[in-house]
N, C-alpha and C positions, 0 to 999 in steps of 0.2 A: 505493499499500501503505499501511494506516494504521500510526503509530509506537506502538508497546506501550510505557505507561509504567513505568517502572521500579518494580520490585517493593519495598516495604519492610514486612519481617515484624519485629513489635517483638520484642524481646531483652531480656534483664536483663544488665547491665552487668559489667565483671570488674573485679577487682584485678590490676594488670600490676607486679610487684615486680622490681626490679631490684637486685642486691646485687653487691659487689665488694669487694676490699682497697683502702684509700684510694689513689687516683692510678691507677686502671685504668681511668679512663674514663666513669663510670657518669654523672657530672653531664652531661657533654657530650653523650653519648647520650640521656639524657633531655630536653634541651634541645632538640634535633634533632627527636626524637619530638614534642613538644609544638607545636614551631613548625610541622609539618607535618601534623597531624592535630586536626581541632578537636572532638573527639569524645571525647579523652581528657585530663583534668586533673590536675594535680599535688597529692597529698594534702600539706596544709599542717600539717607538725607543730608540736606546742608543744616548746619546748626552754629549758633553763634557761642554755644558753650565751648570752655576748654577741655581739651580730651583727657579721659581719664587715662590711670596707667594700664598701658598695653594697647590701649586704642591708635590706630592707625588710619592716617586722612587718606581718604579715599576709598577704603575698605569699611569701615567701621560708619564715619561719617564725613563729608567734606566740610570742614572746619573751615569758617569764613567770619568776619567782623560784620557788624549789624547795617552797616551803610551798604556793602555788598548784598545783602540780606534783603534790604528794603528794596535796593534797585530788582531784583530778580522778582519780587512781588509786585511791584509797578509794570514790569514786560510781560506780565502774564506767564512767567515761566515756570510757575508753581504750582501742581495741581490741589496743593492742600497747605496751610500753616499754620502756626500755632505759637504762643509763648506759654511755658511752662517753667514754674518757679526762677521767673527772670531770665528764661533764656529762650531764643527763638529757634523752632525747628522748621522743616519744608521739604517738598516731594518736589524733586526736577521732574517736568512735564514729558521731555523728549525722550529718554531712555524708557522711560515705561510704555511710552504707545510703542516704540518700536519693539519692545519685548512682547507686547499683547498680539501686534500683527504677524510674529514670527512663532507664534504657538508657545511661546514661554510663560511661566507663571512668574509673579512677581509677588514677594510677601514682605509685608508692612508691619514694623511695628510701633503704632501710633496709639493717640488718647482719643475719646470718644469726639473731641472737635475737630481733629484731623479726619476720622471717619465720616462725620456730617459732610466735610467739605467735599470729600472725594464721592461720596454718593451722589453729591449736587453735579459732578463734573462726570463721573464715567459708573453711572449706577447699574447699567446692565453688566458689567465686568466683575462688580464687587461680590465678594463672599466675606462677612463680617462674622468673626467668633469672638465672644468674651470668655476669657480666663479668669477663672473665681478662686480664690483659695477655699481650704476646707473651714476655716473659721478665723477669728480676729487674732486669737493668740500667734497662729502659724504664721499668718502674714505679720505680725510683729516680729517674731524670729527670724524669719527669714529676711526681714530689711535689717536686723541688726548682724546677722550672720554674716552677709555677704561684706559686710565692713568697707563700704565705699562712701558711706555719707556720715556726717556728726551726729550727734544725738538730737541737734536741734532741727536738722534736715529729715532724719527718722520719725521726729514727732511731727513736722509738716508734715511728711507725706502720710501718715496714720491720719492725722486730721482731715486731710483731703480724699481719703479713700471712701467714705459713705456717698461723698458727691460723685465719685467716678463710677463707683458700684452701681450708683442710682439710673445708670444708662445702659442697663444691661437689655432691656426689652428692646434698644432699638437694634439688635445685632440678631445674624438670622439663626446663630446657635450659641450655647453657652456650655463651657468646659468646666467642671470643678477639678482643680489640680491638688488631689491628696496624693497620688503618685505619678511622678513624671514619664515613666514608661507607660502607663496607663492611659494619661492624657496623651500622649502623643500618639497611641494608636486612634483614640477616637479622632483626634485633629486627621490624620492621615485619611482617615474612613470617609472625612467630611470633604476632603481635597479630591480623592479618587470619584466620588458619587459627583462633585460639583463639574470634574470635568467632564465627565460623561452627560451632563444637559446638552439636549440637542441642539439648544441655540447656539451652542459651543460650537459644535462639531461642523464647522462651516462647509467640510468636503463632504457631506453627508447625502447631499442631494445626489451629486455627480454619481459616489459611490453605487446609491440606491438606482440609480438611472441605468448605469452599466450593467449592473445585476441584472435587471429586468430584461434586458435585452437577449439575456442566455437563458431565460426562463421559456 
């Protein structure tokens, strides 16, 4: 019996957004997804904040000054932007649009404000996932344990958490991150299902037409 080659139907890429209160684990889940799936890449945002230890310009973020950021906003070069804890963040438009056209997916680690703006700009391409911690105590422990912020910043992030969490109904999916491996599997399942949506399989009409001729 001859082996049938796998079928590849051209599709449009998607925008996968993962949002959460700080410390809920979305960065860990993002890294797991990127390591496991070669067809999705992280959107590299521009930001006015200073690099954290180990961060690389052009890989983790494009680190720019406030004046440059404001010029990009004025020129319409950002899909979304927001100011969080005194620092500005934004998503460059051009690389995202190019990736989608090539059938590649783009991962976003942004807050609810950025997600709302992204929905206004590219609603049909957007898949929104909100990551929740299992409880407040775990959220606090994770913020303290990552040792990236001072005690005053941790306190600010905890104070901000209720407002961030209140936006969970705006998302398509909600994943409780009580175990990183289990949460990763859930996010992977979401991505797989969304890639199979009929409207994203732009080559499906031609595929069916050719098949029908052979019937």
